[in-house]
N, CA, C and O atoms as a CHARMM CRD file, in Angstrom:
* protein
*
  240
    1    1 MET  N     43.67700   8.97400 236.42600 PROA 1      0.00000
    2    1 MET  CA    43.91000   7.54300 236.33200 PROA 1      0.00000
    3    1 MET  C     43.39400   6.82900 237.58100 PROA 1      0.00000
    4    1 MET  O     42.83700   5.73500 237.49200 PROA 1      0.00000
    5    2 PHE  N     43.58500   7.45700 238.74700 PROA 2      0.00000
    6    2 PHE  CA    43.12300   6.81500 239.96900 PROA 2      0.00000
    7    2 PHE  C     41.60100   6.76200 240.03600 PROA 2      0.00000
    8    2 PHE  O     41.03700   5.86400 240.66000 PROA 2      0.00000
    9    3 GLY  N     40.93500   7.72300 239.39400 PROA 3      0.00000
   10    3 GLY  CA    39.48400   7.68200 239.32500 PROA 3      0.00000
   11    3 GLY  C     38.99700   6.45100 238.58500 PROA 3      0.00000
   12    3 GLY  O     37.99800   5.84300 238.96700 PROA 3      0.00000
   13    4 PHE  N     39.71000   6.08300 237.51700 PROA 4      0.00000
   14    4 PHE  CA    39.36800   4.88500 236.75800 PROA 4      0.00000
   15    4 PHE  C     39.50100   3.64800 237.63200 PROA 4      0.00000
   16    4 PHE  O     38.62200   2.78600 237.62700 PROA 4      0.00000
   17    5 TRP  N     40.58800   3.55500 238.37800 PROA 5      0.00000
   18    5 TRP  CA    40.81200   2.38600 239.22400 PROA 5      0.00000
   19    5 TRP  C     39.76500   2.28500 240.32100 PROA 5      0.00000
   20    5 TRP  O     39.29500   1.19300 240.63900 PROA 5      0.00000
   21    6 ARG  N     39.40300   3.41800 240.89500 PROA 6      0.00000
   22    6 ARG  CA    38.36300   3.40800 241.92300 PROA 6      0.00000
   23    6 ARG  C     37.02600   2.95400 241.34100 PROA 6      0.00000
   24    6 ARG  O     36.31800   2.15100 241.95000 PROA 6      0.00000
   25    7 LEU  N     36.68900   3.46500 240.17300 PROA 7      0.00000
   26    7 LEU  CA    35.44700   3.08100 239.51600 PROA 7      0.00000
   27    7 LEU  C     35.45900   1.60200 239.16200 PROA 7      0.00000
   28    7 LEU  O     34.46300   0.90900 239.36900 PROA 7      0.00000
   29    8 TRP  N     36.56500   1.11700 238.63500 PROA 8      0.00000
   30    8 TRP  CA    36.70900  -0.28800 238.28400 PROA 8      0.00000
   31    8 TRP  C     36.56400  -1.17000 239.52300 PROA 8      0.00000
   32    8 TRP  O     35.86300  -2.18200 239.48800 PROA 8      0.00000
   33    9 LEU  N     37.22200  -0.78900 240.61200 PROA 9      0.00000
   34    9 LEU  CA    37.15800  -1.56600 241.84200 PROA 9      0.00000
   35    9 LEU  C     35.74300  -1.57600 242.41100 PROA 9      0.00000
   36    9 LEU  O     35.25700  -2.61900 242.84800 PROA 9      0.00000
   37   10 LEU  N     35.09100  -0.43700 242.40700 PROA 10     0.00000
   38   10 LEU  CA    33.72500  -0.34500 242.91500 PROA 10     0.00000
   39   10 LEU  C     32.77100  -1.20500 242.08100 PROA 10     0.00000
   40   10 LEU  O     31.94000  -1.92800 242.63100 PROA 10     0.00000
   41   11 ALA  N     32.89400  -1.12300 240.76400 PROA 11     0.00000
   42   11 ALA  CA    32.03000  -1.90900 239.88500 PROA 11     0.00000
   43   11 ALA  C     32.27100  -3.40800 240.07200 PROA 11     0.00000
   44   11 ALA  O     31.32300  -4.19300 240.07200 PROA 11     0.00000
   45   12 THR  N     33.51900  -3.80100 240.22700 PROA 12     0.00000
   46   12 THR  CA    33.83300  -5.21600 240.42900 PROA 12     0.00000
   47   12 THR  C     33.27700  -5.72100 241.75300 PROA 12     0.00000
   48   12 THR  O     32.69700  -6.80600 241.81200 PROA 12     0.00000
   49   13 ILE  N     33.44800  -4.94700 242.80200 PROA 13     0.00000
   50   13 ILE  CA    32.93500  -5.34600 244.11100 PROA 13     0.00000
   51   13 ILE  C     31.41200  -5.44900 244.08800 PROA 13     0.00000
   52   13 ILE  O     30.84100  -6.39200 244.63700 PROA 13     0.00000
   53   14 LEU  N     30.75600  -4.47800 243.45300 PROA 14     0.00000
   54   14 LEU  CA    29.29500  -4.52800 243.36400 PROA 14     0.00000
   55   14 LEU  C     28.81600  -5.73200 242.56000 PROA 14     0.00000
   56   14 LEU  O     27.84900  -6.38900 242.94500 PROA 14     0.00000
   57   15 ALA  N     29.48200  -6.02500 241.45200 PROA 15     0.00000
   58   15 ALA  CA    29.07900  -7.16300 240.62400 PROA 15     0.00000
   59   15 ALA  C     29.29200  -8.48700 241.36100 PROA 15     0.00000
   60   15 ALA  O     28.43600  -9.37000 241.31000 PROA 15     0.00000
   61   16 LEU  N     30.42300  -8.62600 242.04000 PROA 16     0.00000
   62   16 LEU  CA    30.67500  -9.85500 242.79700 PROA 16     0.00000
   63   16 LEU  C     29.69300  -9.98900 243.96000 PROA 16     0.00000
   64   16 LEU  O     29.20300 -11.08400 244.23800 PROA 16     0.00000
   65   17 GLY  N     29.41200  -8.89500 244.62900 PROA 17     0.00000
   66   17 GLY  CA    28.44900  -8.91700 245.72500 PROA 17     0.00000
   67   17 GLY  C     27.05700  -9.28700 245.25000 PROA 17     0.00000
   68   17 GLY  O     26.35400 -10.06300 245.89700 PROA 17     0.00000
   69   18 TRP  N     26.66100  -8.72000 244.10300 PROA 18     0.00000
   70   18 TRP  CA    25.35400  -9.04000 243.52900 PROA 18     0.00000
   71   18 TRP  C     25.25100 -10.53800 243.23300 PROA 18     0.00000
   72   18 TRP  O     24.25400 -11.17600 243.57200 PROA 18     0.00000
   73   19 ALA  N     26.27900 -11.08900 242.60300 PROA 19     0.00000
   74   19 ALA  CA    26.25400 -12.51200 242.26200 PROA 19     0.00000
   75   19 ALA  C     26.24700 -13.37600 243.52100 PROA 19     0.00000
   76   19 ALA  O     25.57000 -14.40400 243.56300 PROA 19     0.00000
   77   20 LEU  N     26.98900 -12.97000 244.53700 PROA 20     0.00000
   78   20 LEU  CA    27.02900 -13.73600 245.77900 PROA 20     0.00000
   79   20 LEU  C     25.68700 -13.70200 246.50900 PROA 20     0.00000
   80   20 LEU  O     25.23600 -14.72300 247.02800 PROA 20     0.00000
   81   21 VAL  N     25.05500 -12.54400 246.55000 PROA 21     0.00000
   82   21 VAL  CA    23.73900 -12.42900 247.19900 PROA 21     0.00000
   83   21 VAL  C     22.70000 -13.24700 246.43300 PROA 21     0.00000
   84   21 VAL  O     21.88400 -13.94500 247.03400 PROA 21     0.00000
   85   22 CYS  N     22.73600 -13.15700 245.11600 PROA 22     0.00000
   86   22 CYS  CA    21.78200 -13.93300 244.31400 PROA 22     0.00000
   87   22 CYS  C     21.98100 -15.42700 244.52200 PROA 22     0.00000
   88   22 CYS  O     21.00400 -16.17200 244.61100 PROA 22     0.00000
   89   23 PHE  N     23.22900 -15.87800 244.60000 PROA 23     0.00000
   90   23 PHE  CA    23.48600 -17.29900 244.85500 PROA 23     0.00000
   91   23 PHE  C     22.98000 -17.68900 246.24100 PROA 23     0.00000
   92   23 PHE  O     22.38400 -18.75300 246.40700 PROA 23     0.00000
   93   24 ALA  N     23.21300 -16.83800 247.23100 PROA 24     0.00000
   94   24 ALA  CA    22.77400 -17.14100 248.59400 PROA 24     0.00000
   95   24 ALA  C     21.25000 -17.23300 248.67300 PROA 24     0.00000
   96   24 ALA  O     20.71300 -18.05700 249.41400 PROA 24     0.00000
   97   25 LEU  N     20.55800 -16.39200 247.91200 PROA 25     0.00000
   98   25 LEU  CA    19.10200 -16.38700 247.96600 PROA 25     0.00000
   99   25 LEU  C     18.46600 -17.51900 247.16800 PROA 25     0.00000
  100   25 LEU  O     17.44500 -18.07300 247.57600 PROA 25     0.00000
  101   26 THR  N     19.06700 -17.86100 246.03000 PROA 26     0.00000
  102   26 THR  CA    18.43700 -18.84600 245.15100 PROA 26     0.00000
  103   26 THR  C     19.10300 -20.21900 245.17000 PROA 26     0.00000
  104   26 THR  O     18.44000 -21.22600 244.92200 PROA 26     0.00000
  105   27 GLY  N     20.39400 -20.27400 245.45900 PROA 27     0.00000
  106   27 GLY  CA    21.10700 -21.55100 245.40900 PROA 27     0.00000
  107   27 GLY  C     21.46000 -21.97300 243.99900 PROA 27     0.00000
  108   27 GLY  O     21.93700 -23.08800 243.78900 PROA 27     0.00000
  109   28 ASP  N     21.23600 -21.10200 243.02700 PROA 28     0.00000
  110   28 ASP  CA    21.52200 -21.39800 241.62400 PROA 28     0.00000
  111   28 ASP  C     23.02400 -21.24700 241.36300 PROA 28     0.00000
  112   28 ASP  O     23.58900 -20.17600 241.58300 PROA 28     0.00000
  113   29 ARG  N     23.65900 -22.30900 240.89900 PROA 29     0.00000
  114   29 ARG  CA    25.10400 -22.27700 240.67300 PROA 29     0.00000
  115   29 ARG  C     25.51300 -21.43300 239.46000 PROA 29     0.00000
  116   29 ARG  O     26.69900 -21.17100 239.25800 PROA 29     0.00000
  117   30 GLY  N     24.55300 -21.01700 238.66900 PROA 30     0.00000
  118   30 GLY  CA    24.84200 -20.13000 237.54300 PROA 30     0.00000
  119   30 GLY  C     25.43800 -18.81000 238.00700 PROA 30     0.00000
  120   30 GLY  O     26.24200 -18.19900 237.30300 PROA 30     0.00000
  121   31 TYR  N     25.04000 -18.38000 239.18900 PROA 31     0.00000
  122   31 TYR  CA    25.60100 -17.14500 239.72800 PROA 31     0.00000
  123   31 TYR  C     27.06700 -17.31100 240.11600 PROA 31     0.00000
  124   31 TYR  O     27.84600 -16.36200 240.04100 PROA 31     0.00000
  125   32 LEU  N     27.43700 -18.52000 240.53000 PROA 32     0.00000
  126   32 LEU  CA    28.85500 -18.77000 240.81900 PROA 32     0.00000
  127   32 LEU  C     29.67300 -18.71700 239.53400 PROA 32     0.00000
  128   32 LEU  O     30.80400 -18.23100 239.53900 PROA 32     0.00000
  129   33 ARG  N     29.11100 -19.21100 238.43900 PROA 33     0.00000
  130   33 ARG  CA    29.80400 -19.11800 237.15000 PROA 33     0.00000
  131   33 ARG  C     29.94000 -17.66100 236.72500 PROA 33     0.00000
  132   33 ARG  O     30.95900 -17.26900 236.15600 PROA 33     0.00000
  133   34 ARG  N     28.91900 -16.86100 237.00100 PROA 34     0.00000
  134   34 ARG  CA    29.00900 -15.43200 236.69400 PROA 34     0.00000
  135   34 ARG  C     30.08600 -14.76500 237.53100 PROA 34     0.00000
  136   34 ARG  O     30.81600 -13.90700 237.03700 PROA 34     0.00000
  137   35 MET  N     30.19100 -15.15600 238.80400 PROA 35     0.00000
  138   35 MET  CA    31.24900 -14.59800 239.66100 PROA 35     0.00000
  139   35 MET  C     32.62600 -14.94900 239.10300 PROA 35     0.00000
  140   35 MET  O     33.52600 -14.11000 239.07900 PROA 35     0.00000
  141   36 ARG  N     32.78000 -16.18400 238.66000 PROA 36     0.00000
  142   36 ARG  CA    34.05700 -16.60000 238.09500 PROA 36     0.00000
  143   36 ARG  C     34.37700 -15.81300 236.82600 PROA 36     0.00000
  144   36 ARG  O     35.51800 -15.40300 236.61100 PROA 36     0.00000
  145   37 GLY  N     33.36700 -15.60700 235.99300 PROA 37     0.00000
  146   37 GLY  CA    33.56400 -14.81800 234.77700 PROA 37     0.00000
  147   37 GLY  C     33.92600 -13.37000 235.07800 PROA 37     0.00000
  148   37 GLY  O     34.80000 -12.79600 234.43000 PROA 37     0.00000
  149   38 ILE  N     33.25600 -12.78500 236.05700 PROA 38     0.00000
  150   38 ILE  CA    33.56700 -11.41000 236.44500 PROA 38     0.00000
  151   38 ILE  C     34.98800 -11.31700 236.97600 PROA 38     0.00000
  152   38 ILE  O     35.71300 -10.37700 236.65000 PROA 38     0.00000
  153   39 ALA  N     35.39300 -12.29200 237.79800 PROA 39     0.00000
  154   39 ALA  CA    36.74700 -12.28100 238.35200 PROA 39     0.00000
  155   39 ALA  C     37.79100 -12.44900 237.24900 PROA 39     0.00000
  156   39 ALA  O     38.82600 -11.78300 237.27400 PROA 39     0.00000
  157   40 ARG  N     37.53600 -13.32100 236.29400 PROA 40     0.00000
  158   40 ARG  CA    38.49500 -13.50900 235.19000 PROA 40     0.00000
  159   40 ARG  C     38.58900 -12.26000 234.32700 PROA 40     0.00000
  160   40 ARG  O     39.68900 -11.83100 233.97500 PROA 40     0.00000
  161   41 TRP  N     37.45100 -11.67300 233.98200 PROA 41     0.00000
  162   41 TRP  CA    37.43800 -10.46700 233.16000 PROA 41     0.00000
  163   41 TRP  C     38.15400  -9.33300 233.88000 PROA 41     0.00000
  164   41 TRP  O     38.94700  -8.60800 233.28000 PROA 41     0.00000
  165   42 SER  N     37.87600  -9.18900 235.14200 PROA 42     0.00000
  166   42 SER  CA    38.47500  -8.12700 235.93200 PROA 42     0.00000
  167   42 SER  C     39.98700  -8.33400 236.05300 PROA 42     0.00000
  168   42 SER  O     40.76100  -7.38800 235.91000 PROA 42     0.00000
  169   43 GLY  N     40.39400  -9.55400 236.31300 PROA 43     0.00000
  170   43 GLY  CA    41.82500  -9.85400 236.40100 PROA 43     0.00000
  171   43 GLY  C     42.53500  -9.67000 235.07500 PROA 43     0.00000
  172   43 GLY  O     43.66600  -9.18700 235.03400 PROA 43     0.00000
  173   44 GLY  N     41.87700 -10.05300 233.99100 PROA 44     0.00000
  174   44 GLY  CA    42.46100  -9.85900 232.66300 PROA 44     0.00000
  175   44 GLY  C     42.63000  -8.39300 232.32800 PROA 44     0.00000
  176   44 GLY  O     43.65700  -7.98500 231.78500 PROA 44     0.00000
  177   45 LEU  N     41.62000  -7.60100 232.65400 PROA 45     0.00000
  178   45 LEU  CA    41.71200  -6.16200 232.42800 PROA 45     0.00000
  179   45 LEU  C     42.84600  -5.56100 233.24200 PROA 45     0.00000
  180   45 LEU  O     43.60500  -4.73100 232.74000 PROA 45     0.00000
  181   46 LEU  N     42.96300  -5.97500 234.48500 PROA 46     0.00000
  182   46 LEU  CA    44.03400  -5.49000 235.34700 PROA 46     0.00000
  183   46 LEU  C     45.39900  -5.86500 234.78400 PROA 46     0.00000
  184   46 LEU  O     46.31400  -5.04100 234.78700 PROA 46     0.00000
  185   47 ALA  N     45.55000  -7.08600 234.30500 PROA 47     0.00000
  186   47 ALA  CA    46.83100  -7.53300 233.74800 PROA 47     0.00000
  187   47 ALA  C     47.19600  -6.75400 232.48100 PROA 47     0.00000
  188   47 ALA  O     48.34900  -6.36300 232.30300 PROA 47     0.00000
  189   48 ILE  N     46.22200  -6.53100 231.60800 PROA 48     0.00000
  190   48 ILE  CA    46.49200  -5.78800 230.37100 PROA 48     0.00000
  191   48 ILE  C     46.89600  -4.35700 230.66900 PROA 48     0.00000
  192   48 ILE  O     47.87700  -3.85900 230.11600 PROA 48     0.00000
  193   49 VAL  N     46.15500  -3.69700 231.53100 PROA 49     0.00000
  194   49 VAL  CA    46.47300  -2.30400 231.86300 PROA 49     0.00000
  195   49 VAL  C     47.81900  -2.22000 232.56900 PROA 49     0.00000
  196   49 VAL  O     48.59600  -1.30300 232.30500 PROA 49     0.00000
  197   50 ALA  N     48.10700  -3.16500 233.46400 PROA 50     0.00000
  198   50 ALA  CA    49.38500  -3.16500 234.16800 PROA 50     0.00000
  199   50 ALA  C     50.55300  -3.37100 233.19600 PROA 50     0.00000
  200   50 ALA  O     51.60200  -2.74600 233.34600 PROA 50     0.00000
  201   51 CYS  N     50.37200  -4.24300 232.20500 PROA 51     0.00000
  202   51 CYS  CA    51.44200  -4.45500 231.21200 PROA 51     0.00000
  203   51 CYS  C     51.70100  -3.19400 230.39800 PROA 51     0.00000
  204   51 CYS  O     52.85400  -2.81200 230.19900 PROA 51     0.00000
  205   52 PHE  N     50.63700  -2.54400 229.92600 PROA 52     0.00000
  206   52 PHE  CA    50.82300  -1.31400 229.17600 PROA 52     0.00000
  207   52 PHE  C     51.45200  -0.22400 230.03100 PROA 52     0.00000
  208   52 PHE  O     52.30600   0.52200 229.55400 PROA 52     0.00000
  209   53 TRP  N     51.03700  -0.12500 231.29500 PROA 53     0.00000
  210   53 TRP  CA    51.61000   0.87400 232.19400 PROA 53     0.00000
  211   53 TRP  C     53.09700   0.60400 232.41600 PROA 53     0.00000
  212   53 TRP  O     53.90500   1.53200 232.41200 PROA 53     0.00000
  213   54 LEU  N     53.45600  -0.65900 232.61000 PROA 54     0.00000
  214   54 LEU  CA    54.85000  -1.02400 232.82800 PROA 54     0.00000
  215   54 LEU  C     55.70100  -0.73200 231.59000 PROA 54     0.00000
  216   54 LEU  O     56.80900  -0.20700 231.70300 PROA 54     0.00000
  217   55 ILE  N     55.18500  -1.07000 230.42100 PROA 55     0.00000
  218   55 ILE  CA    55.91500  -0.78700 229.16900 PROA 55     0.00000
  219   55 ILE  C     56.09700   0.72400 229.00200 PROA 55     0.00000
  220   55 ILE  O     57.18100   1.18800 228.64800 PROA 55     0.00000
  221   56 PHE  N     55.05000   1.47200 229.25500 PROA 56     0.00000
  222   56 PHE  CA    55.13600   2.93200 229.15500 PROA 56     0.00000
  223   56 PHE  C     56.18300   3.48900 230.12300 PROA 56     0.00000
  224   56 PHE  O     56.95700   4.37600 229.76200 PROA 56     0.00000
  225   57 ARG  N     56.20400   2.96700 231.35100 PROA 57     0.00000
  226   57 ARG  CA    57.15900   3.45500 232.34300 PROA 57     0.00000
  227   57 ARG  C     58.59400   3.07700 231.96200 PROA 57     0.00000
  228   57 ARG  O     59.51900   3.85300 232.19900 PROA 57     0.00000
  229   58 LEU  N     58.78400   1.90000 231.37800 PROA 58     0.00000
  230   58 LEU  CA    60.13200   1.48100 230.99900 PROA 58     0.00000
  231   58 LEU  C     60.63900   2.24700 229.77700 PROA 58     0.00000
  232   58 LEU  O     61.83500   2.52000 229.67700 PROA 58     0.00000
  233   59 LEU  N     59.75400   2.59500 228.85600 PROA 59     0.00000
  234   59 LEU  CA    60.16200   3.33100 227.65600 PROA 59     0.00000
  235   59 LEU  C     60.37600   4.80800 227.92400 PROA 59     0.00000
  236   59 LEU  O     61.06500   5.48700 227.16300 PROA 59     0.00000
  237   60 ARG  N     59.81000   5.29300 228.96700 PROA 60     0.00000
  238   60 ARG  CA    59.89300   6.69700 229.29700 PROA 60     0.00000
  239   60 ARG  C     61.15600   7.01000 229.95500 PROA 60     0.00000
  240   60 ARG  O     61.39900   8.16400 230.30800 PROA 60     0.00000
C-alpha cells in the first residue's frame, strides 16, 4: 500500500513540476489550469481512498 502512495506522490509532484516549468517558460496560463486540474484530481483521489480506508478500519 505504501508503494502506491509513493508512486502517487511522485507522479503528482512530477506533473505539477512539469506544468510549473512549462508556465515559467511560456507564460501560457493554460498550464496553470492544468496544475489546478491535477491538484483537484489528486486531492479527490486522496479523499476517496482515505474514506474507504477509514470505513474499512472502522468495520474491522
